[in-house]
C-alpha positions in Angstrom: 0.0 0.0 0.0 1.2 3.5 -0.8 1.8 5.8 2.2 2.7 3.0 4.6 6.1 2.7 6.2 6.9 -0.9 7.1 9.8 -1.3 9.5 11.3 -3.7 12.0 11.0 -2.7 15.7 12.9 -4.6 18.3 10.5 -4.9 21.2 10.6 -7.0 24.3 13.1 -9.5 22.9 11.5 -10.0 19.5 11.9 -8.3 16.1 8.4 -7.2 15.2 7.3 -6.1 11.7 5.3 -2.9 12.1 3.3 -0.9 9.5 2.9 2.8 10.1 0.8 5.3 8.3 -0.6 8.9 8.7 0.0 11.4 11.4 -1.8 12.7 14.5 -3.1 10.8 17.5 -2.0 7.2 17.5 -4.2 4.2 17.0 -2.7 0.7 17.6 -4.3 -2.1 15.5 -3.8 -5.7 16.8 -4.8 -8.6 14.5 -5.6 -12.2 15.1 -5.4 -15.6 13.2 -4.8 -16.2 10.4 -4.0 -12.6 9.8 -1.1 -10.2 9.4 -1.1 -6.4 9.9 -2.5 -6.3 6.3 -5.9 -7.5 7.5 -6.4 -3.8 8.3 -5.5 -2.6 4.8 -9.0 -1.6 3.8 -9.5 0.7 6.8 -6.0 2.1 7.2 -6.4 4.9 4.6 -9.5 6.3 6.3 -7.9 6.1 9.8 -4.6 7.5 8.6 -6.3 10.6 7.3 -6.4 12.0 10.8 -4.3 9.6 12.9 -1.0 7.8 13.1 -1.9 4.2 12.4 0.4 1.6 14.0 -0.2 -2.0 12.9 2.3 -4.6 14.0 2.5 -8.2 13.0 2.1 -10.1 16.4 5.2 -12.0 17.5 5.6 -15.2 15.5 3.1 -14.1 12.8 3.4 -12.2 9.5 7.0 -11.1 9.1 7.6 -10.8 12.9 10.2 -13.1 14.5 9.2 -16.7 15.2 10.2 -16.9 18.9 10.4 -20.0 21.0 7.8 -18.7 23.5 6.0 -15.6 24.6 2.5 -16.2 23.0 0.5 -15.6 26.1 -1.5 -12.4 26.4 0.8 -10.7 29.0 3.8 -11.1 26.8 2.0 -9.7 23.7 0.8 -6.8 25.9 4.5 -6.2 26.8 5.3 -6.4 23.0 2.6 -3.8 22.3 3.9 -1.4 25.0 7.5 -1.8 23.7 6.3 -0.9 20.2 4.7 2.2 21.5 7.8 3.1 23.5 10.1 2.5 20.5 7.9 4.8 18.4 7.8 7.5 21.2 4.0 7.1 21.6 2.8 7.8 25.1 -0.9 7.0 24.6 -2.9 5.4 21.8 -6.4 4.2 21.0 -6.1 0.4 20.9 -8.2 -1.8 18.6 -8.0 -5.6 18.6 -9.7 -8.4 16.7 -9.9 -12.1 17.3 -6.8 -13.1 19.3 -5.9 -9.4 19.4 -9.0 -8.5 21.4 -7.6 -10.3 24.5 -4.2 -8.5 24.1 -6.0 -5.1 23.6 -8.2 -5.7 26.7 -5.4 -6.8 28.9 -3.3 -3.8 27.8 -6.2 -1.5 28.8 -6.6 -3.3 32.2 -2.9 -3.4 33.1 -1.6 -0.1 31.5 -4.7 2.2 31.5 -2.5 5.3 31.2 -1.4 4.1 27.8 -4.9 3.5 26.4 -7.2 6.4 25.5 -10.0 4.2 24.1 -10.4 0.5 23.7 -12.1 -1.4 20.8 -12.5 -5.1 21.0 -14.1 -7.0 18.1 -15.0 -10.6 17.2 -12.9 -12.3 19.9 -13.6 -13.9 23.3 -11.7 -12.2 26.1 -10.3 -15.1 28.1 -12.9 -17.0 30.1 -14.6 -13.9 31.4 -18.4 -14.4 32.1 -20.7 -13.3 29.3 -19.8 -15.7 26.5 -22.0 -18.6 27.7 -24.4 -18.5 24.8 -21.6 -18.5 22.3 -19.9 -21.4 24.0 -23.1 -23.4 24.6 -22.0 -26.2 22.2 -18.3 -25.9 23.1 -15.5 -23.9 21.7 -14.9 -23.9 17.9 -13.3 -27.2 16.8 -10.0 -25.7 15.7 -9.3 -24.5 19.2 -8.7 -28.1 20.3 -6.9 -29.1 17.1 -4.4 -26.1 17.4 -3.9 -26.6 21.1 -2.3 -30.1 20.9 1.5 -29.5 20.9 3.1 -30.4 17.6 0.1 -31.9 16.0 -1.5 -29.3 13.7 1.7 -28.1 12.2 2.8 -31.7 11.4 -0.5 -32.6 9.8 -0.9 -29.4 7.8 2.7 -28.9 6.5 2.5 -28.8 2.7 -1.3 -28.2 2.8 -1.3 -24.8 4.4 -3.1 -22.9 1.6 -6.4 -24.8 1.6 -6.5 -24.8 5.4 -5.9 -21.0 5.6 -8.4 -20.4 2.8 -11.1 -22.2 4.9 -10.8 -19.4 7.5 -10.5 -16.6 5.0 -13.7 -17.7 3.2 -15.6 -18.5 6.3 -14.6 -15.2 7.8 -16.1 -13.3 4.9 -19.3 -15.3 4.4 -17.8 -17.2 1.5 -16.7 -14.1 -0.4 -13.0 -14.5 0.2 -10.5 -11.7 1.1 -8.5 -9.3 -1.1 -6.1 -11.2 -3.3 -3.1 -9.3 -2.0 -3.9 -10.0 1.6 -4.6 -13.7 0.8 -1.2 -14.0 -0.8 0.4 -12.5 2.3 -1.3 -14.9 4.5 -0.2 -17.9 2.3 3.4 -16.6 2.3 3.8 -15.8 6.0 2.0 -18.9 7.4 3.8 -21.4 5.1 6.0 -24.0 6.8 5.9 -25.9 10.1 7.7 -23.1 11.9 5.2 -20.4 11.0 2.3 -22.7 11.8 3.8 -23.6 15.1 4.0 -19.9 16.1 0.4 -19.4 15.1 -0.8 -22.4 17.1 1.2 -21.4 20.1 -1.3 -18.7 20.7 -4.0 -21.4 21.2 -1.7 -23.4 23.4 -1.2 -20.4 25.6 -4.9 -19.7 26.0 -5.2 -21.1 29.5 -2.3 -18.9 30.7 -3.8 -15.9 28.9 -7.2 -16.6 30.5 -5.6 -16.7 33.9 -3.8 -13.4 33.3 -7.0 -11.7 32.1 -9.0 -13.1 35.1 -6.4 -11.6 37.5 -6.5 -8.3 35.8 -10.3 -8.3 35.7 -10.2 -7.4 39.4 -9.8 -3.9 38.1 -11.9 -1.8 35.8 -11.8 -0.5 32.2 -11.9 3.2 33.0 -11.5 4.5 29.4 -14.3 4.5 26.8 -14.8 1.0 25.3 -16.5 -0.1 22.1 -17.1 -3.7 21.0 -17.9 -4.7 17.4 -19.4 -8.1 16.7 -20.4 -10.0 13.6 -20.7 -13.7 12.9 -20.0 -15.9 14.8 -19.1 -14.0 18.0 -21.9 -11.5 17.9 -22.5 -9.7 21.2 -20.4 -12.0 23.3 -17.5 -9.6 23.6 -19.9 -6.8 24.7 -21.4 -9.1 27.4 -17.9 -9.9 28.7 -16.6 -6.4 28.8 -19.8 -4.7 30.0 -19.1 -6.2 33.4 -15.8 -4.4 33.6 -16.3 -1.1 31.7 -17.5 2.2 33.1 -18.4 3.5 29.6 -19.2 1.0 26.9 -21.1 0.8 23.7 -21.6 -2.3 21.6 -22.4 -2.9 17.9 -23.1 -6.0 15.9 -22.7 -5.5 12.1 -25.4 -7.4 10.3 -24.5 -9.7 7.4 -20.9 -9.5 8.3 -18.3 -12.3 8.7 -15.7 -12.7 11.4 -12.9 -10.8 9.5 -14.7 -7.5 9.7 -12.0 -5.3 8.2 -12.1 -7.4 5.1 -15.8 -8.2 4.9 -17.3 -4.8 5.9 -14.5 -2.2 5.9 -16.8 0.7 5.2 -19.1 0.0 8.1 -16.1 -0.7 10.4 -14.2 2.5 9.4 -17.4 4.6 10.1 -17.8 3.0 13.5 -14.1 3.6 14.4 -14.0 7.1 13.1 -17.1 8.1 15.2 -15.8 6.4 18.3 -12.2 7.5 18.1 -12.9 11.1 17.3 
């Protein structure tokens, strides 16, 4: 994309690939699986018109370093803070989707002075109460598959593309994502090492949930917005409404899980209104 500076930031023991665009108040965008920073590409131009957009590849994902460990939420929070420090950013609006929603929320709970506003979308935040309806029939099947150490990366090596395409199609209601983003996902998730890093996030979910539960003794004192679609819906709102002093929730109709790719216009409008 034009107007985007992609650089390496050494943060908290890992070399992280970070995309930066625009100028003005900072907004930090945290992606999930199977994404890279480029999942935000459709909304970055609108946000960057009035803000400095900071979109890192999470550790082990995209073009960031594949580390041996550090895939729990507390470590990814430390990564995010280190990125802000490296870029001389004192405070930012923080937006997280999927796995990034937990990191964004834990960042807001544990470092509230760094977070002006919090947006969490299409992701369960640990095991906080409120997601019981979503989990009535159990967690999505891939949570268990990805969580078994060494299994999924061994089974999928050489067959990454069709597996990744399943998530990209399902997350956009069968439409598929932008071809450039799809190619980036295929490139950066190829090979057992890249897959291992991705699945380590699922293997760290119990530790992340415990970290979030401990932090949830506090409050989210900044304005909070949740954005749901299919399949998570209003579960994130139900979880965070118990912790937030000021919260608004939206569910975008006829929208798949990968909101920035499936409904970028609607998402950009919600973000612009909330972050202004």
